[in-house]
C-alpha positions as CSV (number, residue, x, y, z in Angstrom):
1,M,9.0,25.5,-13.2
2,G,8.0,23.4,-9.8
3,N,5.9,20.5,-9.0
4,D,2.7,22.8,-9.5
5,L,0.8,21.9,-12.4
6,E,-0.5,25.3,-12.4
7,S,2.7,26.4,-14.0
8,V,2.7,24.1,-16.7
9,S,1.7,25.7,-19.5
10,P,-1.2,25.1,-22.5
11,E,1.4,23.6,-24.8
12,S,3.2,21.5,-22.2
13,I,0.2,19.4,-20.9
14,A,-1.0,18.6,-24.7
15,R,2.5,17.2,-25.4
16,L,2.3,15.2,-22.5
17,T,2.4,11.8,-24.0
18,K,5.7,12.9,-26.3
19,S,7.5,14.4,-23.5
20,V,8.3,15.2,-20.0
21,I,7.0,18.4,-18.8
22,G,8.6,19.3,-15.6
23,P,10.8,18.3,-12.9
24,G,9.1,15.8,-10.5
25,L,6.8,14.6,-13.6
26,K,7.2,11.3,-15.6
27,Q,5.7,9.8,-19.0
28,P,3.3,7.5,-17.8
29,E,4.0,3.7,-18.5
30,G,0.4,2.5,-19.6
31,K,-2.3,4.1,-18.8
32,K,-3.7,4.8,-15.2
33,K,-6.6,4.0,-14.4
34,L,-9.4,6.5,-12.6
35,G,-13.1,5.5,-10.9
36,L,-15.2,7.8,-11.2
37,I,-18.3,8.3,-9.1
38,V,-21.2,11.2,-9.5
39,N,-23.9,11.0,-6.6
40,P,-26.5,12.7,-8.8
41,I,-28.4,13.4,-5.9
42,A,-25.7,14.8,-3.8
43,G,-26.4,18.6,-2.5
44,L,-30.1,18.6,-4.0
45,G,-31.4,19.7,-0.6
46,G,-29.1,22.6,-0.3
47,R,-30.1,25.3,-2.0
48,V,-33.8,24.9,-1.0
49,G,-32.9,24.6,2.4
50,L,-33.3,21.2,3.2
51,K,-30.0,20.2,4.5
52,G,-29.0,17.4,3.0
53,S,-30.5,14.6,0.3
54,D,-30.8,11.3,2.0
55,G,-34.1,9.1,1.5
56,N,-36.3,9.4,-1.2
57,E,-38.7,11.3,0.3
58,L,-36.7,14.2,1.1
59,Q,-35.2,14.0,-2.6
60,K,-39.1,14.4,-4.2
61,Q,-40.0,17.1,-1.6
62,A,-36.4,19.0,-3.1
63,F,-37.6,18.6,-6.4
64,A,-40.9,19.9,-5.6
65,L,-39.4,23.0,-3.8
66,G,-37.7,23.3,-7.4
67,A,-34.0,21.7,-6.7
68,A,-31.9,21.0,-9.4
69,P,-29.1,18.1,-9.6
70,A,-25.7,20.2,-8.8
71,A,-23.3,17.1,-8.3
72,G,-22.9,16.7,-12.3
73,K,-21.8,20.3,-13.1
74,R,-19.3,19.8,-10.7
75,A,-18.0,16.9,-12.0
76,G,-17.8,18.2,-14.9
77,Q,-15.7,21.0,-14.2
78,T,-13.6,18.9,-12.8
79,L,-13.4,16.6,-15.7
80,E,-12.4,19.8,-18.0
81,K,-9.2,20.6,-16.5
82,L,-8.3,16.5,-17.2
83,Q,-9.4,16.6,-20.5
84,P,-5.3,17.0,-21.4
85,Y,-5.1,13.7,-19.9
86,F,-7.8,10.9,-21.4
87,G,-5.4,10.3,-23.7
88,N,-2.9,8.5,-20.5
89,L,-6.1,7.9,-18.3
90,Q,-8.7,4.6,-18.5
91,I,-11.9,5.9,-16.5
92,Y,-13.8,2.9,-15.1
93,T,-17.3,5.0,-14.3
94,Y,-21.2,4.3,-13.7
95,P,-24.3,4.3,-16.2
96,G,-25.7,7.6,-17.2
97,E,-26.0,9.9,-14.6
98,M,-23.5,8.2,-12.0
99,G,-20.3,9.2,-14.6
100,A,-21.0,7.6,-18.3
101,E,-22.9,10.5,-19.9
102,L,-20.8,13.3,-18.6
103,C,-17.7,11.2,-19.4
104,Q,-19.3,11.0,-23.4
105,L,-20.2,14.8,-23.1
106,L,-16.6,15.6,-22.5
107,G,-15.9,13.3,-25.7
108,Y,-14.1,10.3,-23.4
109,R,-15.9,6.7,-23.8
110,P,-15.0,5.3,-20.4
111,E,-15.8,1.7,-19.5
112,V,-18.6,0.9,-18.1
113,C,-19.7,-1.2,-14.9
114,G,-22.7,-2.2,-13.6
115,S,-26.1,-1.2,-13.9
116,I,-28.5,1.4,-12.6
117,N,-32.2,2.5,-12.5
118,P,-32.2,5.9,-14.0
119,G,-33.7,8.5,-11.9
120,R,-33.4,6.6,-9.0
121,T,-29.9,5.6,-7.9
122,T,-29.4,4.8,-4.3
123,A,-26.0,4.3,-1.9
124,R,-25.8,0.9,-2.4
125,D,-24.7,2.1,-6.5
126,T,-22.1,4.1,-4.9
127,I,-21.0,1.0,-3.1
128,M,-21.2,-1.2,-5.8
129,A,-19.5,1.0,-8.3
130,A,-16.3,1.8,-5.5
131,R,-16.1,-2.2,-5.2
132,Q,-16.1,-3.1,-8.5
133,F,-13.3,-0.3,-8.7
134,L,-11.5,-2.2,-6.6
135,D,-11.6,-5.2,-8.6
136,R,-10.4,-3.6,-11.8
137,G,-7.5,-2.6,-9.8
138,V,-7.7,1.0,-10.0
139,D,-5.2,4.2,-9.0
140,V,-7.3,6.7,-7.7
141,I,-11.2,6.8,-6.6
142,L,-12.5,10.5,-8.0
143,F,-16.2,10.8,-6.8
144,A,-18.4,13.8,-6.7
145,G,-21.1,13.8,-3.9
146,G,-20.7,15.3,0.1
147,D,-20.0,13.4,3.5
148,G,-22.9,10.3,2.6
149,T,-21.0,9.5,-0.3
150,A,-17.8,9.3,1.4
151,R,-19.1,7.2,4.0
152,D,-20.4,4.6,1.3
153,I,-17.3,4.4,-0.4
154,C,-15.5,4.5,3.0
155,S,-17.7,1.1,3.7
156,A,-16.9,-0.8,0.5
157,V,-13.0,0.0,-0.2
158,G,-11.7,0.9,3.2
159,Q,-8.0,2.0,2.5
160,E,-7.3,-0.2,-0.5
161,I,-7.6,2.9,-3.1
162,P,-6.9,6.4,-2.2
163,V,-9.9,9.0,-2.9
164,V,-10.2,12.4,-3.7
165,G,-13.8,13.9,-3.4
166,I,-15.5,17.0,-5.6
167,P,-17.1,18.7,-3.0
168,A,-20.9,18.4,-3.9
169,G,-23.5,17.7,-1.5
170,V,-24.8,19.7,1.8
171,K,-22.8,18.5,4.8
172,I,-19.1,18.5,3.4
173,H,-17.4,18.0,7.3
174,S,-15.1,15.2,6.1
175,G,-11.6,15.8,5.3
176,V,-11.5,14.0,1.8
177,F,-12.8,16.5,0.2
178,A,-10.5,19.2,-2.4
179,R,-11.2,22.6,-2.1
180,N,-13.0,23.1,-5.4
181,P,-13.5,21.4,-8.4
182,V,-10.4,22.5,-10.3
183,T,-8.2,21.8,-7.2
184,T,-9.8,18.5,-7.3
185,A,-8.2,18.1,-10.9
186,D,-4.9,18.9,-10.0
187,I,-4.5,16.8,-6.8
188,V,-5.3,13.7,-9.5
189,I,-2.7,15.3,-11.7
190,Q,-0.1,15.5,-9.2
191,F,-1.2,12.1,-7.6
192,L,-1.3,9.9,-10.9
193,F,1.6,11.5,-13.0
194,Q,4.2,12.6,-10.6
195,K,7.1,10.3,-8.8
196,N,6.9,9.1,-5.1
197,S,3.0,10.2,-4.4
198,E,2.1,9.6,-1.2
199,T,-1.4,9.0,0.8
200,E,-2.4,9.7,4.3
201,E,-5.6,8.8,6.3
202,A,-8.1,11.4,5.9
203,E,-11.4,11.5,8.7
204,V,-14.9,10.6,6.6
205,M,-17.3,12.5,8.6
206,D,-20.9,12.6,8.9
207,V,-24.4,13.7,10.8
208,D,-27.5,12.9,11.9
209,E,-29.8,14.9,9.2
210,E,-33.0,14.5,11.2
211,L,-31.2,16.3,13.8
212,Y,-29.4,18.2,11.8
213,R,-33.1,19.8,10.5
214,K,-33.9,20.1,14.0
215,G,-30.7,22.8,14.1
216,I,-28.5,20.0,16.2
217,L,-25.6,19.4,14.7
218,A,-24.3,15.7,15.9
219,S,-21.2,14.7,14.1
220,K,-19.4,11.5,14.2
221,L,-16.5,10.2,12.8
222,F,-17.2,7.2,10.2
223,G,-14.3,6.0,9.6
224,Y,-10.9,7.0,7.7
225,L,-9.8,6.9,3.7
226,L,-6.8,7.1,2.0
227,V,-6.2,10.2,0.8
228,P,-3.2,12.4,-2.0
229,C,-0.8,13.8,0.1
230,R,-2.1,17.8,-0.7
231,K,-2.5,19.5,2.7
232,R,-2.9,23.2,0.9
233,R,-5.4,21.9,-1.8
234,L,-7.7,19.1,0.8
235,Q,-10.0,20.9,3.0
236,G,-10.0,20.0,6.9
237,I,-12.5,19.1,9.0
238,K,-15.2,21.0,10.7
239,T,-14.0,22.0,14.4
240,A,-16.7,23.7,16.5
241,I,-16.4,27.0,18.6
242,P,-14.9,26.9,22.2
243,P,-18.0,27.5,24.6
244,S,-15.3,29.6,26.3
245,E,-15.8,32.3,23.8
246,A,-18.9,33.8,24.7
247,A,-17.2,37.2,25.5
248,S,-16.0,37.5,22.3
249,L,-18.9,36.7,20.2
250,A,-20.9,39.0,22.2
251,E,-18.4,42.3,21.3
252,I,-19.0,41.0,17.8
253,A,-22.5,41.2,17.9
254,S,-22.0,44.7,19.7
255,E,-20.5,45.8,16.9
256,V,-22.8,44.5,14.2
257,I,-26.2,45.8,15.8
258,T,-23.8,49.2,16.0
259,M,-23.6,49.2,12.3
260,M,-27.2,47.9,11.1
261,Q,-29.0,50.1,8.8
262,P,-33.2,50.7,8.7
263,G,-34.4,49.7,5.9
264,L,-32.2,47.4,4.9
265,V,-32.3,43.6,5.2
266,Y,-30.0,41.5,6.8
267,I,-29.3,37.8,5.4
268,L,-27.9,35.7,8.6
269,G,-25.6,32.4,7.4
270,P,-25.2,29.6,10.1
271,G,-23.9,29.0,13.1
272,T,-23.0,29.8,16.8
273,T,-21.2,33.0,15.6
274,T,-24.4,34.4,13.7
275,R,-26.8,33.5,16.6
276,A,-24.6,35.7,18.4
277,V,-26.1,38.7,16.8
278,T,-29.7,37.1,17.4
279,R,-29.6,36.7,20.8
280,A,-27.9,40.4,21.6
281,L,-31.4,41.4,20.1
282,G,-33.4,39.3,22.1
283,L,-34.5,36.8,18.6
284,E,-34.3,33.3,17.8
285,K,-31.8,32.1,15.3
286,T,-31.9,29.0,13.4
287,L,-28.8,27.6,14.5
288,L,-28.1,25.7,10.6
289,G,-30.0,27.4,8.6
290,V,-30.3,30.8,7.0
291,D,-32.7,33.1,8.8
292,V,-33.1,37.1,7.3
293,I,-33.7,40.2,9.5
294,E,-35.4,43.2,9.1
295,G,-35.9,46.1,11.5
296,K,-34.2,44.3,13.8
297,Q,-36.6,41.4,13.8
298,V,-36.4,38.1,12.4
299,I,-38.9,38.2,8.8
300,L,-37.3,34.7,7.9
301,K,-36.7,31.6,9.2
302,D,-34.7,29.1,7.8
303,A,-35.2,30.8,4.2
304,N,-34.4,28.7,0.9
305,E,-32.5,30.3,-2.1
306,R,-36.0,31.2,-3.8
307,Q,-37.2,33.3,-0.5
308,L,-34.2,35.2,-0.6
309,L,-34.2,36.4,-3.9
310,E,-37.7,37.4,-3.6
311,I,-36.8,39.4,-0.7
312,L,-34.2,41.0,-2.4
313,D,-36.5,41.7,-5.4
314,K,-38.5,44.2,-3.1
315,V,-35.6,45.5,-0.5
316,S,-32.0,46.1,-0.4
317,G,-29.6,43.5,2.0
318,K,-26.1,42.6,3.3
319,I,-25.2,39.0,4.2
320,I,-23.4,38.0,7.5
321,V,-21.8,35.4,7.2
322,S,-18.7,33.5,9.6
323,P,-16.3,30.8,8.3
324,I,-16.3,27.3,9.1
325,G,-14.0,26.6,11.9
326,G,-10.9,24.6,11.0
327,Q,-12.1,24.9,7.6
328,G,-12.0,28.5,6.6
329,F,-15.1,28.1,3.8
330,L,-17.4,31.3,3.4
331,F,-19.7,30.0,1.1
332,G,-20.2,26.6,-0.8
333,R,-20.5,24.5,2.9
334,G,-24.2,24.4,4.5
335,N,-25.3,27.8,3.6
336,Q,-26.1,26.8,0.0
337,P,-29.2,28.8,0.2
338,I,-27.0,31.8,0.4
339,S,-26.3,31.2,-3.8
340,P,-24.4,32.9,-6.4
341,E,-27.7,34.8,-8.0
342,V,-28.1,35.3,-4.1
343,I,-24.5,37.0,-3.4
344,R,-25.0,38.7,-7.0
345,K,-28.0,40.3,-6.1
346,T,-26.7,41.1,-2.8
347,G,-23.3,42.4,-4.2
348,S,-20.5,41.5,-3.1
349,A,-19.7,45.0,-1.2
350,N,-22.4,44.0,0.7
351,I,-21.1,40.8,2.8
352,W,-19.7,41.0,6.2
353,V,-17.6,38.3,7.4
354,I,-17.5,38.2,11.7
355,C,-14.8,35.8,13.2
356,I,-13.7,35.3,16.7
357,P,-10.0,35.4,16.6
358,E,-10.0,32.1,17.8
359,K,-11.5,30.4,15.0
360,L,-8.9,32.5,12.5
361,H,-5.8,31.4,13.9
362,S,-7.4,28.1,14.0
363,L,-6.8,28.2,9.8
364,S,-3.1,28.0,11.0
365,G,-2.6,30.6,8.3
366,G,-4.6,29.8,5.3
367,P,-6.8,31.8,3.5
368,L,-10.5,32.1,3.7
369,L,-12.2,30.1,0.9
370,V,-15.1,30.3,-1.0
371,D,-16.8,27.6,-3.0
372,S,-20.1,29.0,-4.6
373,G,-20.3,27.0,-7.1
374,D,-20.1,29.5,-9.8
375,V,-15.9,30.0,-10.2
376,H,-16.2,33.2,-12.0
377,L,-18.3,35.1,-9.0
378,D,-15.2,32.9,-6.8
379,D,-12.5,34.8,-8.9
380,E,-14.3,37.9,-7.9
381,L,-14.7,37.5,-3.9
382,A,-11.0,36.0,-4.0
383,G,-8.7,38.4,-2.8
384,Y,-8.9,40.7,0.5
385,M,-11.8,40.7,2.8
386,S,-12.4,43.1,6.0
387,V,-13.1,40.3,8.8
388,I,-15.2,42.1,12.0
389,T,-13.2,40.1,15.2
390,G,-14.9,42.0,17.7
391,Y,-16.4,45.9,18.8
392,R,-14.8,48.0,16.9
393,E,-11.9,45.5,15.8
394,S,-11.7,43.9,12.4
395,V,-8.4,43.0,10.1
396,I,-8.3,42.9,6.4
397,Y,-7.7,39.1,5.8
398,P,-6.7,37.3,2.5
399,V,-9.7,34.9,0.6
400,S,-8.9,32.4,-1.8
401,I,-10.8,29.7,-3.7
């Protein structure tokens, strides 16, 4: 048995407090201190197509469109895997929806710090929580949110405490997040209970949401946080496609257009690769949104989840997506309107993945990734997918969670 805790049996985990459970792991001396921050409004605007959740007005708009908070659910998936370690953890958190309610629901009584205005939390609450955790000497901060949350924590603690992010936002370009909630727990477990755990710097990126909603991606480096050295479980930062790849994009577009059939709708995810398809048809594409094509015409621009489901109630469709450069995510990063419900209604066999070869090479042999928000769907999508890389060209590529 190696150092990867996924290979440890449940029985061994249950005996953690009594014995050594594997090479490289040790009986903890006293409780490890974990600070938990849940940003309850993180990702609120994703499925309703708002491309963010910063600001009271935008949050009101998201709720009016039927948005439901998701960060707590994502954090819960991480904490569920940490449950066998609760006896060896002292968890510090903030009141109510920022962590205390979730801990208590899972049977843990944390030390609750500070105070909040329930239902009206702000960035200041995140900053104050992180600072209080710093004062209490926590070993690691675990947070559920997006790039904005990472930015707030960075401003509060800098590189004084290691941090691990549970991906729960709309914009997740930073390198401080795990692939998904379950791998987040694996990182925390290995970092806290493995000898000689090391840390490294990871970029905190953020975008201008106002420009983002206008189809302009203005991403900038905000700073660095310390993260555990777990390269294969932490996502990379988002990278752009070089302008020189226009010929490859045109070939992919030609192949996709040749494959299109009448009587179907085509749901196009965001990005320059999918935009190449609409450009080849002489159409405009919402660069950072989800559009729908029928009869080689755009019938819906910048769609939200509800609108996609309404269309799929009337006609069958296919989903066309391209992985995020440098990260490899197909779902769960910036294309939340293509929700698990939309994917299931369309059918996993009706997903077309398009990608220039250079973008696949940028993954350095790593798999494409899925983090849709539905762990059962992610398991179904994992395996191998055909990826269209040019005109009459495709490769079979691994997909993982």
